[in-house]
C-alpha positions, 0 to 999 in steps of 0.5 A: 273817907277812903280808910273808912271805905277800906275798913268797911270792905275788909270787915264785910269780907270777913263774915259774909257767905256770898252766893253759892256758899253754904256756910257750915258751922258746928254750933253757936247760931246763924242769922239771915237777913237782907243786909250784912249790917242786920246780919252781923248785929244779930250775930253779935246779940248771940255772941253776948248771950242773947237767944234767937228772939233777942237776935231777931229784934235786934236784926228787925230794928237794923233793918228799919235803918238800913232798909227804910224802903221796906220796913219800919216801926211805922209797918207790921209784920208776923214772927213764928218762934220755935222754943226748943225748951218748951217744944212750942211754936208760937206765932205773934202777928202784928198786922196793921189795924183799920182806924176806927173813923174809917168809913167806905168811900174815904180812901180813894185807891187811885188818888190817895196811895202815896199820901198819909191817909193810906197808912193803917195803924202800926204794929211792929213795935207792938208785936216785937217788943211783945216778943222780946218781953215774952221769949227774949232774954235781954233789955230794949236798951240791949237789943236796940243799941246797935240799931241806934248806933247805926242810925246815928253814926251812919252806914254805906248805902248799897245799890239796892237802896240808892236805886230805890232812893232814885226811882222815888226821887220825884215823890219823896225829895219835896220832904224836907226830912227825906232831903236831909237824910237821903239827898246829897245837895239835892241829888239821890245819894249813890252807892257807897255813900254814907247815910245818917238818920239822927231823927230815927236815932232819937225816936229809937232811944225814946222807944228804948226808954219808954217801950210799948207804952210810950209808943201807943199812949205816951210821948211818941203816940202824940207825935205819930198821931199829930203828924199822921192827922196833919197828913189827913189821916184818921188815926186817933190817939185812942186807936193807938191806945187800943192796939194789941199784937195777938199771939196766935196758934200756928197751923201746921202740916207734915210733908215728907216726914217734916212738920211745916209750920206757918201762921194763919189768918190775917195773913193767907199765905200760910194756907196757901203754902200748906194746901199746895204741900198737900197736894204735892205730897201725892206725886212723885216729885224726885222722879220728875227731876228738879226743874223739868217741864213735868216738875215745874207744871205739877209745882206751879198748878198745885201752887195755883190751886192753893192760890185760888183758895188763898184769895177766896177763904181769907180775911181777919178771923174776928170778922170771918169764918175761915175754913183753915182746918178744912183747907190745910187738911190731907183730905181736902187736898185729895179732893183738890187733886181732882182739879189738877190738870194733865196737860194744860195749864189752867185759866182761872184756877177754880177755888174749892167748894167750902161751906162759906161765901166765896168772894175773891179778894179785891184789895192790892198786897204788900210788894215790898217786905223784909224777911229774917230768919235766926237759929241759936245754940240752944235750938230755938228758931225765929222766922220773921217777915216785916213790911210797910207795904210798898216801896217807902210805904205810903211816901209819908214820913213821920215828921220829925221821927225819921221813918216812914209809914205803911201802905196798907189801907190799900190792901183793902177793898173800898168799893161799897158795891163789894161789901161782901168782899173779905177785904172790905174795909171795916173799922178795927179790922186787922190788914191781910198779907201774904207773908209767910214766916215758916219754921221747919221741924223733924221728930220735934228737932228744929231743922229750919226757919225760912220765909221771903218778901214778894207778895204772890212769889212768897209762898211758891219761893218758900215751897220751891226751896223746901223741896229742894232741900227736903226732897232733892237733897241740896244744901240751903244755898244751892236750893236758894240759888236754883233759878225759878219759874213761877206763875204769879197771877191769880187768873192766867198762866203767866209764867215768871221765868229766869228763862236764860237758865233753863234748857231750850227743850224744857221751855218749848215743853213749858210753852206747849203746856200752855204757859205765856213766859214773863222772862226775866233775869236771873236772880230777879227780885220778882221771884222772891227773896229767901232768908233761911237757916238749916240745921242738918240733924245728920251732920250736926252743922248749921247753915245759913242761906241767903237769896242773891235776888235781893242781895241778902246775907247770912253770917255765922256765929264762928265766922264773925271774929270782930266784936261789935265794940270793935266794928263801931269804931269802923262806923263814921264819927258822929 
């Protein structure tokens, strides 16, 4: 065991950019994700001739193994793709849907959150395998093999996973499958322990063989529905068979000569980000100085106006007429400037006056997600965020299948007195989220794929890093490492700030502007977790950026010196 640990440590030191490194290369590609295992496997797919979509799908499946508390095939997500050959941006949206038998009042947010009743119909498998079929070059078996190997032979638990197992022990330890996989003699596993999930390996092998058809209509579908219904969930085989991922047209805006491209509804993060960028483009941010009190005030108040609209004009576009084109327009941003405060942070920022029935969102949002960014040597980009909602989703593990289901029914409004809410529960409705997998182009050339987990910190984190790179000329890792201070509350000027790394004068000025501090440690996960890849068109070098706030890792093509066939020998024996 000691030799194994040493070998893995040596391997890890070969290829991972630690915090503060930008990791430039000349060609090949780069992957940034939540784990060095997943980033390494993504790069290995590129080395085998795969493109960015192949690598992203392999990385997503691997994240489901090594970050089972944040992402799984029982969850959902959105993938934004740029194909260089066709000069085309595509969004594949695979958020969960509400079961057909769902009725208002059936789900109790106070008592049912940590039960199978909180699971909406999962979309991840349909979405990422659709992306692979349409835009990838490799087979399911090829891209899934590394994740299957890792689940079966084991991986070393990092601190974040070990801490999550410990903090959720009381709820999860009663599940026998969880106990077999994540406990050691009845106690939570510790950082450095080996985790094997043979149930998940078997499930992924079936999925590699059977594909979408098997998961939504075949053998796996039957096992999924039986397990969920045994937990009092309403999902039926008919619901599963009718699920579809949706290919949507992305929305975009120009920003200082760059095109920022994001998904639209049912994720409201895209509108929020673009509206905020359009407002900020009317200010000379560079002259303010990065992280000055004037800059932070302007940044946050613009974001708060975007947030007010994002949580008012939102929902599943199949059920609501959402004024997206207006919200992301330059003209609308100029109108919103009238609401920008001059010297005092807003209380209850106003939403815009648009032709629709404005009703604030009433549901919760996904707090635990995982983002992946990939760029390949062909100039293709993938930015994808995947989620199961809360940590360990609804806390219900698929019996005999080795994965957890999402907690996204609680994202919806269940009070019959609030039936006019855009989040009101309706059978077949897509679940709303704030995930915002973004792509940046300049003159139709690929520049960046970027995204973050973190609920209401997602658009602020992405916007801040975009400014740091595009306006303040930082490299991508410097841009990610810079201390953050964001208002994450919809109504009140509570500034979550990595306070010990800001000058006293700046903090005093922010307090005088009306902010109340929620002072957190540096590199705090409450302020997002950026995974980004960046191509410098001047130097023709690729850069990977990874957020130390969530222990993310970026790995480059050239820096990986070990092939996977060698790498897998270092894993524990089956």
